[in-house]
Structures are given as structure tokens and as C-alpha cells.
Z-matrix of the N, CA and C atoms (Angstrom, degrees):
N
C 1 1.454
C 2 1.521 1 110.34
N 3 1.340 2 118.64 1 -11.18
C 4 1.455 3 122.70 2 -176.65
C 5 1.516 4 114.57 3 -57.80
N 6 1.337 5 117.82 4 -46.19
C 7 1.460 6 120.70 5 179.96
C 8 1.524 7 111.47 6 -64.16
N 9 1.317 8 116.51 7 -41.01
C 10 1.462 9 121.15 8 179.02
C 11 1.524 10 109.26 9 -63.07
N 12 1.324 11 116.72 10 -48.30
C 13 1.464 12 121.13 11 -179.16
C 14 1.525 13 110.54 12 -61.16
N 15 1.308 14 116.80 13 -42.62
C 16 1.472 15 120.11 14 -179.98
C 17 1.527 16 111.44 15 -64.00
N 18 1.328 17 117.32 16 -41.31
C 19 1.469 18 120.38 17 179.14
C 20 1.521 19 111.57 18 -63.02
N 21 1.318 20 116.29 19 -47.38
C 22 1.465 21 119.91 20 -178.56
C 23 1.537 22 111.00 21 -68.29
N 24 1.320 23 117.35 22 -41.14
C 25 1.466 24 120.54 23 178.30
C 26 1.522 25 110.21 24 -61.98
N 27 1.318 26 116.56 25 -41.65
C 28 1.461 27 120.95 26 179.19
C 29 1.530 28 110.70 27 -64.07
N 30 1.321 29 117.17 28 -40.30
C 31 1.470 30 120.82 29 179.08
C 32 1.526 31 110.72 30 -63.04
N 33 1.329 32 117.39 31 -45.08
C 34 1.467 33 120.61 32 178.88
C 35 1.522 34 110.62 33 -66.07
N 36 1.316 35 116.22 34 -40.44
C 37 1.469 36 121.40 35 -179.99
C 38 1.529 37 110.36 36 -62.11
N 39 1.313 38 117.08 37 -43.66
C 40 1.464 39 120.54 38 178.57
C 41 1.520 40 111.30 39 -66.46
N 42 1.330 41 116.98 40 -40.26
C 43 1.473 42 120.60 41 178.21
C 44 1.526 43 110.45 42 -62.60
N 45 1.316 44 116.64 43 -42.73
C 46 1.465 45 120.41 44 178.74
C 47 1.518 46 110.55 45 -65.82
N 48 1.334 47 116.75 46 -42.00
C 49 1.460 48 121.43 47 179.97
C 50 1.515 49 113.20 48 -62.73
N 51 1.333 50 116.90 49 -30.43
C 52 1.464 51 120.49 50 177.65
C 53 1.524 52 111.20 51 -69.54
N 54 1.327 53 116.98 52 -25.21
C 55 1.471 54 120.63 53 178.47
C 56 1.530 55 108.35 54 -78.77
N 57 1.325 56 117.39 55 -64.68
C 58 1.460 57 123.93 56 173.59
C 59 1.518 58 109.35 57 -178.79
N 60 1.333 59 116.56 58 172.47
C 61 1.466 60 118.83 59 -175.99
C 62 1.533 61 111.62 60 -69.09
N 63 1.322 62 117.92 61 -27.67
C 64 1.467 63 120.26 62 176.79
C 65 1.526 64 110.20 63 -65.65
N 66 1.322 65 117.26 64 -32.92
C 67 1.466 66 121.04 65 179.09
C 68 1.523 67 110.81 66 -65.71
N 69 1.324 68 117.11 67 -33.12
C 70 1.468 69 120.43 68 177.68
C 71 1.523 70 108.98 69 -59.01
N 72 1.331 71 116.84 70 -47.27
C 73 1.465 72 120.73 71 179.32
C 74 1.529 73 111.02 72 -68.85
N 75 1.330 74 115.97 73 -41.44
C 76 1.471 75 119.70 74 -178.51
C 77 1.528 76 110.52 75 -63.17
N 78 1.323 77 117.88 76 -45.53
C 79 1.461 78 120.35 77 -179.76
C 80 1.521 79 111.21 78 -66.13
N 81 1.318 80 116.53 79 -35.08
C 82 1.463 81 119.67 80 175.57
C 83 1.520 82 110.98 81 -62.90
N 84 1.338 83 116.12 82 -42.66
C 85 1.466 84 120.33 83 179.10
C 86 1.529 85 111.04 84 -67.38
N 87 1.336 86 117.03 85 -40.89
C 88 1.466 87 120.18 86 178.27
C 89 1.526 88 111.25 87 -64.20
N 90 1.318 89 115.64 88 -42.92
C 91 1.463 90 120.49 89 179.34
C 92 1.527 91 110.23 90 -62.15
N 93 1.337 92 116.56 91 -44.62
C 94 1.466 93 121.09 92 179.66
C 95 1.524 94 110.79 93 -64.45
N 96 1.316 95 116.67 94 -44.43
C 97 1.466 96 121.03 95 -179.29
C 98 1.530 97 111.12 96 -63.44
N 99 1.322 98 116.14 97 -43.93
C 100 1.457 99 120.46 98 -179.92
C 101 1.526 100 110.51 99 -65.50
N 102 1.318 101 117.36 100 -43.44
C 103 1.464 102 121.81 101 178.76
C 104 1.529 103 110.39 102 -63.49
N 105 1.336 104 117.37 103 -43.52
C 106 1.469 105 120.69 104 177.82
C 107 1.522 106 110.92 105 -61.33
N 108 1.336 107 116.11 106 -41.71
C 109 1.469 108 119.99 107 179.55
C 110 1.523 109 111.02 108 -61.28
N 111 1.317 110 116.43 109 -42.64
C 112 1.471 111 119.57 110 179.53
C 113 1.527 112 111.22 111 -67.66
N 114 1.319 113 116.57 112 -33.47
C 115 1.465 114 119.89 113 179.24
C 116 1.526 115 111.17 114 -66.86
N 117 1.331 116 116.11 115 -33.78
C 118 1.461 117 120.93 116 -176.49
C 119 1.522 118 113.38 117 -88.61
N 120 1.313 119 117.85 118 -22.63
C 121 1.463 120 121.68 119 -174.12
C 122 1.528 121 110.21 120 -115.10
N 123 1.318 122 115.78 121 100.26
C 124 1.464 123 121.17 122 -176.18
C 125 1.533 124 112.13 123 -61.71
N 126 1.331 125 117.43 124 -35.57
C 127 1.469 126 119.88 125 -179.20
C 128 1.529 127 110.65 126 -68.35
N 129 1.313 128 116.69 127 -41.53
C 130 1.468 129 120.00 128 178.35
C 131 1.528 130 109.84 129 -65.21
N 132 1.328 131 116.53 130 -42.65
C 133 1.468 132 120.64 131 179.18
C 134 1.525 133 110.26 132 -60.53
N 135 1.330 134 116.26 133 -45.02
C 136 1.463 135 119.64 134 179.74
C 137 1.529 136 110.95 135 -65.18
N 138 1.325 137 117.06 136 -38.36
C 139 1.465 138 121.18 137 178.56
C 140 1.525 139 110.31 138 -56.47
N 141 1.335 140 116.53 139 -47.79
C 142 1.467 141 119.85 140 -176.50
C 143 1.524 142 113.55 141 -78.08
N 144 1.314 143 117.49 142 -26.71
C 145 1.466 144 119.65 143 -177.40
C 146 1.524 145 113.67 144 -94.30
N 147 1.322 146 117.07 145 -15.75
C 148 1.461 147 120.23 146 -176.09
C 149 1.528 148 112.00 147 -73.22
N 150 1.335 149 117.06 148 129.48
C 151 1.466 150 120.25 149 175.03
C 152 1.533 151 111.91 150 -73.20
N 153 1.346 152 116.81 151 -13.73
C 154 1.467 153 120.66 152 179.92
C 155 1.531 154 112.19 153 -77.81
N 156 1.331 155 117.27 154 -21.91
C 157 1.466 156 120.53 155 178.79
C 158 1.529 157 107.67 156 -86.16
N 159 1.302 158 115.52 157 127.72
C 160 1.473 159 120.04 158 -178.04
C 161 1.523 160 110.64 159 -62.38
N 162 1.315 161 114.30 160 141.65
C 163 1.461 162 120.17 161 179.77
C 164 1.527 163 111.07 162 -59.56
N 165 1.310 164 117.20 163 -34.46
C 166 1.467 165 120.47 164 -179.66
C 167 1.532 166 110.91 165 -64.53
N 168 1.327 167 118.30 166 -36.36
C 169 1.472 168 121.20 167 176.96
C 170 1.520 169 110.51 168 -65.54
N 171 1.317 170 116.22 169 -40.76
C 172 1.465 171 120.39 170 178.95
C 173 1.530 172 110.22 171 -64.28
N 174 1.318 173 115.80 172 -43.91
C 175 1.468 174 119.86 173 -179.49
C 176 1.521 175 111.29 174 -67.26
N 177 1.310 176 117.51 175 -37.12
C 178 1.469 177 121.01 176 177.16
C 179 1.532 178 110.66 177 -62.85
N 180 1.321 179 115.85 178 -42.57
C 181 1.462 180 119.67 179 177.76
C 182 1.523 181 110.27 180 -60.52
N 183 1.322 182 116.49 181 -46.84
C 184 1.465 183 120.68 182 179.77
C 185 1.527 184 111.55 183 -62.30
N 186 1.325 185 117.12 184 -36.82
C 187 1.464 186 121.03 185 179.01
C 188 1.523 187 110.49 186 -62.29
N 189 1.331 188 116.96 187 -35.27
C 190 1.467 189 120.29 188 177.02
C 191 1.527 190 111.34 189 -67.44
N 192 1.322 191 116.54 190 -35.09
C 193 1.464 192 120.80 191 -177.51
C 194 1.523 193 111.93 192 -83.52
N 195 1.332 194 117.37 193 -44.95
C 196 1.464 195 121.55 194 -173.05
C 197 1.526 196 113.21 195 -110.59
N 198 1.297 197 118.33 196 15.57
C 199 1.455 198 121.18 197 -172.63
C 200 1.514 199 116.50 198 -75.70
N 201 1.303 200 118.44 199 -0.96
C 202 1.459 201 120.34 200 -178.46
C 203 1.523 202 111.07 201 -88.14
N 204 1.329 203 115.52 202 144.47
C 205 1.461 204 127.67 203 -177.00
C 206 1.510 205 120.60 204 -12.91
N 207 1.329 206 117.34 205 -75.71
C 208 1.465 207 121.67 206 -171.31
C 209 1.525 208 113.56 207 -65.91
N 210 1.302 209 116.80 208 -18.52
C 211 1.460 210 120.24 209 -175.83
C 212 1.525 211 113.16 210 -97.17
N 213 1.318 212 118.31 211 12.11
C 214 1.460 213 122.64 212 -176.98
C 215 1.540 214 110.83 213 -59.16
N 216 1.327 215 117.99 214 -42.56
C 217 1.470 216 120.16 215 -179.68
C 218 1.531 217 110.78 216 -65.40
N 219 1.345 218 117.35 217 -36.08
C 220 1.464 219 120.37 218 177.59
C 221 1.524 220 109.62 219 -66.82
N 222 1.320 221 116.96 220 -41.53
C 223 1.462 222 121.31 221 177.11
C 224 1.525 223 110.36 222 -60.27
N 225 1.320 224 117.08 223 -45.77
C 226 1.471 225 120.79 224 178.79
C 227 1.518 226 111.25 225 -62.46
N 228 1.323 227 116.06 226 -39.45
C 229 1.459 228 121.11 227 -179.89
C 230 1.529 229 110.72 228 -63.43
N 231 1.331 230 116.66 229 -50.37
C 232 1.465 231 120.03 230 -179.95
C 233 1.525 232 111.08 231 -64.41
N 234 1.337 233 116.54 232 -35.73
C 235 1.465 234 120.39 233 175.51
C 236 1.521 235 111.40 234 -62.49
N 237 1.322 236 116.60 235 -37.92
C 238 1.463 237 121.08 236 177.00
C 239 1.528 238 111.13 237 -64.80
N 240 1.331 239 116.61 238 -41.09
C 241 1.470 240 119.90 239 176.92
C 242 1.529 241 110.73 240 -59.78
N 243 1.308 242 115.71 241 -39.97
C 244 1.471 243 119.72 242 178.34
C 245 1.525 244 110.13 243 -66.97
N 246 1.320 245 116.52 244 -47.84
C 247 1.468 246 120.68 245 -177.46
C 248 1.521 247 112.17 246 -60.56
N 249 1.334 248 116.49 247 -36.21
C 250 1.467 249 120.95 248 -176.79
C 251 1.530 250 113.09 249 -95.48
N 252 1.338 251 116.88 250 8.39
C 253 1.468 252 121.52 251 -178.49
C 254 1.530 253 112.21 252 55.10
N 255 1.313 254 115.80 253 44.77
C 256 1.468 255 121.34 254 -179.41
C 257 1.525 256 112.25 255 -114.72
N 258 1.315 257 117.54 256 12.51
C 259 1.461 258 120.01 257 -176.68
C 260 1.524 259 111.91 258 -63.23
N 261 1.315 260 117.30 259 -27.23
C 262 1.466 261 120.61 260 179.17
C 263 1.524 262 111.88 261 -66.41
N 264 1.320 263 117.56 262 -15.08
C 265 1.464 264 121.58 263 179.99
C 266 1.531 265 112.51 264 -92.27
N 267 1.322 266 117.56 265 6.87
C 268 1.461 267 121.14 266 -173.54
C 269 1.531 268 112.82 267 -55.47
N 270 1.319 269 118.67 268 -45.34
C 271 1.472 270 120.88 269 -179.50
C 272 1.527 271 111.40 270 -63.99
N 273 1.328 272 116.71 271 -40.74
C 274 1.466 273 120.23 272 177.77
C 275 1.528 274 110.84 273 -66.95
N 276 1.318 275 116.80 274 -37.04
C 277 1.465 276 121.05 275 177.95
C 278 1.528 277 109.13 276 -65.23
N 279 1.318 278 116.23 277 -42.21
C 280 1.473 279 120.45 278 177.48
C 281 1.523 280 110.75 279 -57.88
N 282 1.316 281 116.53 280 -47.69
C 283 1.461 282 121.03 281 -179.71
C 284 1.524 283 110.93 282 -60.01
N 285 1.322 284 117.05 283 -45.01
C 286 1.464 285 121.25 284 179.54
C 287 1.531 286 110.89 285 -65.81
N 288 1.328 287 117.36 286 -39.56
C 289 1.469 288 121.55 287 178.88
C 290 1.531 289 109.92 288 -63.86
N 291 1.325 290 116.72 289 -44.84
C 292 1.469 291 120.38 290 179.27
C 293 1.527 292 110.81 291 -60.84
N 294 1.338 293 116.97 292 -37.78
C 295 1.471 294 120.60 293 177.28
C 296 1.525 295 110.26 294 -63.27
N 297 1.335 296 117.10 295 -44.32
C 298 1.466 297 120.92 296 178.68
C 299 1.530 298 111.27 297 -61.61
N 300 1.320 299 116.35 298 -42.64
C 301 1.470 300 120.51 299 179.77
C 302 1.530 301 110.73 300 -64.54
N 303 1.341 302 117.38 301 -40.80
C 304 1.476 303 120.27 302 177.08
C 305 1.523 304 110.64 303 -63.19
N 306 1.331 305 116.84 304 -43.57
C 307 1.468 306 119.79 305 178.88
C 308 1.523 307 111.02 306 -59.82
N 309 1.321 308 117.17 307 -40.53
C 310 1.465 309 121.27 308 179.57
C 311 1.527 310 110.62 309 -63.16
N 312 1.340 311 116.73 310 -38.28
C 313 1.468 312 121.30 311 179.58
C 314 1.526 313 112.03 312 -84.41
N 315 1.334 314 118.09 313 -0.32
C 316 1.461 315 123.40 314 -174.40
C 317 1.529 316 110.06 315 55.38
N 318 1.323 317 114.47 316 50.85
C 319 1.461 318 121.41 317 -179.26
C 320 1.526 319 109.28 318 -121.60
N 321 1.317 320 114.54 319 162.71
C 322 1.462 321 120.99 320 176.54
C 323 1.519 322 108.15 321 -129.89
N 324 1.322 323 116.12 322 154.75
C 325 1.470 324 121.48 323 176.24
C 326 1.521 325 107.36 324 -108.79
N 327 1.320 326 115.23 325 126.01
C 328 1.460 327 120.98 326 179.70
C 329 1.519 328 109.61 327 -118.91
N 330 1.325 329 115.98 328 128.04
C 331 1.459 330 121.06 329 173.41
C 332 1.521 331 106.08 330 -98.20
N 333 1.328 332 115.31 331 116.25
C 334 1.465 333 121.50 332 -178.15
C 335 1.524 334 107.41 333 -101.61
N 336 1.325 335 115.79 334 115.20
C 337 1.457 336 121.00 335 178.01
C 338 1.517 337 107.70 336 -101.39
N 339 1.310 338 115.86 337 131.59
C 340 1.457 339 120.92 338 -176.34
C 341 1.526 340 110.21 339 -144.94
N 342 1.336 341 116.37 340 156.40
C 343 1.462 342 120.33 341 179.70
C 344 1.523 343 111.40 342 -77.50
N 345 1.319 344 117.37 343 -25.24
C 346 1.463 345 122.10 344 -176.62
C 347 1.520 346 109.76 345 -131.21
N 348 1.317 347 117.35 346 153.97
C 349 1.474 348 119.86 347 176.51
C 350 1.526 349 110.75 348 -57.94
N 351 1.319 350 116.32 349 145.92
C 352 1.462 351 121.98 350 179.28
C 353 1.527 352 109.97 351 -105.88
N 354 1.317 353 115.64 352 151.05
C 355 1.455 354 119.63 353 174.26
C 356 1.524 355 108.64 354 -78.81
N 357 1.318 356 116.21 355 163.58
C 358 1.468 357 120.16 356 177.37
C 359 1.520 358 110.59 357 -60.03
N 360 1.324 359 116.50 358 -37.14
C 361 1.471 360 120.73 359 179.34
C 362 1.528 361 111.04 360 -63.76
N 363 1.325 362 117.47 361 -42.50
C 364 1.467 363 121.36 362 178.61
C 365 1.528 364 110.94 363 -64.53
N 366 1.331 365 116.06 364 -42.41
C 367 1.471 366 120.17 365 178.30
C 368 1.524 367 109.87 366 -61.97
N 369 1.322 368 116.47 367 -44.54
C 370 1.471 369 120.56 368 179.36
C 371 1.519 370 111.39 369 -61.86
N 372 1.339 371 116.93 370 -39.89
C 373 1.469 372 120.74 371 179.12
C 374 1.527 373 111.37 372 -65.17
N 375 1.325 374 116.64 373 -43.11
C 376 1.470 375 120.82 374 178.66
C 377 1.531 376 109.69 375 -65.11
N 378 1.334 377 116.59 376 -44.58
C 379 1.472 378 120.72 377 179.67
C 380 1.522 379 110.55 378 -61.51
N 381 1.338 380 117.90 379 -41.88
C 382 1.475 381 121.51 380 179.13
C 383 1.521 382 110.49 381 -63.58
N 384 1.313 383 116.63 382 -40.30
C 385 1.464 384 120.63 383 178.96
C 386 1.530 385 110.66 384 -62.27
N 387 1.325 386 116.61 385 -44.47
C 388 1.463 387 119.82 386 -179.83
C 389 1.527 388 112.16 387 -74.36
N 390 1.308 389 116.97 388 -27.83
C 391 1.475 390 119.78 389 174.83
C 392 1.530 391 109.19 390 -61.26
N 393 1.324 392 116.55 391 -45.43
C 394 1.476 393 120.17 392 177.93
C 395 1.526 394 110.91 393 -66.93
N 396 1.337 395 116.57 394 -45.53
C 397 1.472 396 121.71 395 -177.83
C 398 1.528 397 111.48 396 -60.24
N 399 1.338 398 117.02 397 -39.78
C 400 1.463 399 121.66 398 -176.07
C 401 1.525 400 113.10 399 -90.93
N 402 1.329 401 117.17 400 -13.26
C 403 1.463 402 120.81 401 -179.89
C 404 1.518 403 113.27 402 69.22
N 405 1.340 404 116.44 403 37.51
C 406 1.465 405 121.02 404 179.46
C 407 1.524 406 109.40 405 -112.58
N 408 1.332 407 115.76 406 165.47
C 409 1.461 408 120.53 407 179.81
C 410 1.523 409 112.64 408 -76.42
N 411 1.328 410 116.72 409 -30.17
C 412 1.463 411 119.54 410 179.82
C 413 1.522 412 110.60 411 -153.88
N 414 1.323 413 114.38 412 158.55
C 415 1.463 414 121.62 413 176.14
C 416 1.519 415 107.58 414 -125.69
N 417 1.328 416 115.64 415 122.46
C 418 1.459 417 121.68 416 175.79
C 419 1.527 418 106.96 417 -89.30
N 420 1.333 419 115.73 418 110.23
C 421 1.463 420 121.19 419 -174.61
C 422 1.516 421 111.31 420 -96.55
N 423 1.314 422 114.51 421 136.05
C 424 1.458 423 122.68 422 174.83
C 425 1.526 424 106.32 423 -125.37
N 426 1.321 425 117.07 424 120.95
C 427 1.464 426 121.28 425 -176.18
C 428 1.520 427 110.30 426 -100.09
N 429 1.337 428 115.03 427 131.63
C 430 1.459 429 122.27 428 176.77
C 431 1.524 430 107.36 429 -123.20
N 432 1.335 431 116.85 430 121.34
C 433 1.466 432 121.10 431 179.54
C 434 1.523 433 108.84 432 -87.97
N 435 1.340 434 115.13 433 122.45
C 436 1.468 435 121.92 434 178.60
C 437 1.525 436 107.68 435 -129.74
N 438 1.327 437 117.68 436 96.81
C 439 1.468 438 120.87 437 -176.42
C 440 1.527 439 114.40 438 -56.75
N 441 1.334 440 118.59 439 -27.22
C 442 1.465 441 120.97 440 -178.37
C 443 1.525 442 112.84 441 -67.88
N 444 1.327 443 118.21 442 -8.30
C 445 1.463 444 120.56 443 177.83
C 446 1.524 445 111.41 444 -75.97
N 447 1.312 446 118.04 445 -15.46
C 448 1.457 447 127.61 446 178.10
C 449 1.533 448 111.89 447 71.65
N 450 1.306 449 118.34 448 -53.57
C 451 1.458 450 121.80 449 179.86
C 452 1.513 451 109.68 450 -167.43
N 453 1.333 452 117.08 451 170.21
C 454 1.454 453 121.62 452 -178.97
C 455 1.522 454 111.06 453 79.52
N 456 1.329 455 115.47 454 -169.44
C 457 1.463 456 119.95 455 179.62
C 458 1.523 457 110.44 456 -138.30
N 459 1.321 458 114.33 457 156.75
C 460 1.463 459 122.53 458 171.23
C 461 1.526 460 105.09 459 -125.83
N 462 1.340 461 116.34 460 129.65
C 463 1.455 462 120.81 461 -179.62
C 464 1.520 463 108.52 462 -118.98
N 465 1.335 464 115.63 463 126.74
C 466 1.461 465 122.07 464 178.75
C 467 1.520 466 108.38 465 -112.40
N 468 1.325 467 116.18 466 121.62
C 469 1.463 468 122.58 467 176.20
C 470 1.522 469 105.82 468 -125.53
N 471 1.345 470 115.03 469 108.62
C 472 1.461 471 118.49 470 -174.63
C 473 1.518 472 108.78 471 62.33
N 474 1.326 473 117.03 472 -126.70
C 475 1.465 474 120.54 473 179.89
C 476 1.522 475 112.09 474 -95.76
N 477 1.336 476 117.47 475 -1.51
C 478 1.465 477 121.29 476 179.02
C 479 1.522 478 110.47 477 -86.36
N 480 1.331 479 116.00 478 136.80
C 481 1.458 480 121.76 479 179.37
C 482 1.527 481 108.37 480 -123.28
N 483 1.317 482 116.02 481 126.07
C 484 1.465 483 123.26 482 177.82
C 485 1.525 484 105.54 483 -111.52
N 486 1.338 485 115.82 484 104.76
C 487 1.468 486 120.47 485 -170.80
C 488 1.518 487 110.84 486 -108.63
N 489 1.327 488 115.35 487 111.70
C 490 1.455 489 121.46 488 176.07
C 491 1.515 490 110.06 489 -123.93
N 492 1.330 491 116.36 490 39.48
C 493 1.462 492 120.11 491 -177.06
C 494 1.518 493 111.07 492 -94.12
N 495 1.327 494 114.83 493 153.75
C 496 1.461 495 120.58 494 175.37
C 497 1.525 496 110.05 495 -64.38
N 498 1.338 497 117.07 496 -34.19
C 499 1.468 498 121.19 497 179.62
C 500 1.526 499 110.27 498 -60.18
N 501 1.331 500 117.59 499 -44.73
C 502 1.469 501 118.98 500 -179.24
C 503 1.528 502 110.72 501 -68.67
N 504 1.338 503 117.61 502 -34.45
C 505 1.466 504 120.24 503 175.91
C 506 1.526 505 110.41 504 -63.69
N 507 1.327 506 117.09 505 -43.80
C 508 1.462 507 120.81 506 178.90
C 509 1.532 508 111.33 507 -65.08
N 510 1.321 509 116.48 508 -39.45
C 511 1.464 510 120.27 509 177.98
C 512 1.524 511 111.28 510 -62.65
N 513 1.350 512 117.09 511 -42.27
C 514 1.472 513 120.42 512 178.95
C 515 1.530 514 110.40 513 -65.81
N 516 1.338 515 116.63 514 -41.09
C 517 1.462 516 120.63 515 178.40
C 518 1.524 517 110.11 516 -62.68
N 519 1.312 518 117.53 517 -42.82
C 520 1.467 519 121.85 518 179.24
C 521 1.529 520 110.31 519 -61.36
N 522 1.348 521 116.61 520 -42.52
C 523 1.474 522 120.34 521 178.80
C 524 1.531 523 110.73 522 -60.22
N 525 1.313 524 116.90 523 -44.82
C 526 1.471 525 120.50 524 179.54
C 527 1.528 526 111.35 525 -63.05
N 528 1.295 527 116.30 526 -39.28
C 529 1.462 528 119.91 527 -177.28
C 530 1.532 529 112.30 528 -72.05
N 531 1.310 530 117.33 529 -28.23
C 532 1.468 531 119.39 530 -177.20
C 533 1.523 532 112.97 531 -91.44
N 534 1.310 533 118.13 532 0.76
C 535 1.470 534 119.53 533 177.71
C 536 1.468 535 112.83 534 -77.75
């Protein structure tokens, strides 16, 4: 589904960019909000994914939600997903769109895994360190607390993993001892 999601995300990103840079952020927020709503509401998700519901009913519903001026391109985009039976790719499209928006802003997304909650100051320090390391203007940090890490942090940026956890140190020590 990756190629499909990338194509659709790129199309929406280009459409938003033709309007203005604020539209890029607005469409990203609308896409995220709509995707989150579908994730939380099983009836809404079934409505949009069900082949038994007529496409015209789905489009009419969307027209009620997105039918106002500035959101016309978003309405057309979602209507296209319905017409092409690609609504099931919405979450993947969101992820691809967010990646495109980060690239445009020269930003990176870092998932910081830690055994204990971090203060805002600690998060800012880690983000600043990775901003310099990656050569980007900003780092969007997302913190995930995982007590099984024991101590230290693991930072995931894209497919790169920077592991400084006590758990990984213990695992390496165990491997050496069992050889």
C-alpha cells in the first residue's frame, strides 16, 4: 500500500501547496483529525469502508463536513479516495503526507523511548542534540515511556535507531557471557 499512499499524499500535498503554505499545514491537520476520528469511531469507519454504502452517500456526508470554501480541495481529495476505493489507505496517506510536510519544513520526527517520564527541558535537550546530529531545522519529539528499558533512552528517527538504554547494555552483556 506504500506506493498508493505516497502517490495520493503527494497529490494532496501538491494541491495544498498550490493554494499556499498555510494550506499544507491545514490539510495535514484536517487529514490527521479525520483519520483520528475514524480510528475512534467504529461506525464512521464502517460507513466509509463498507462497499454496501453507496459512494454518493459517502460523498454527500463529506460535502456537509468539508463543503466550505477553503476546504474544497480536501473535499475533492476525499471524494477521489471514495471513487477509487482507496479510503482504506487513509492512515498510510496521512503518514506519507506528514513525512512530506516535515521534509518541506526541514524537520525530523523522533520517537524517544525511555524508562521514566522526561521533563520538557530533557526533551528539548534531546531534540536539540538530534537537530544538530541530523542537520535539520527542528525535531518533532514524541516520548514513549517503556519501563522495561530500565534506564537510558532509545531514539528512533525514520529507520535509524540510537539505543542508549540499560536494557540493550544488559542484552549485549548477556550475549557475551553466553558465548
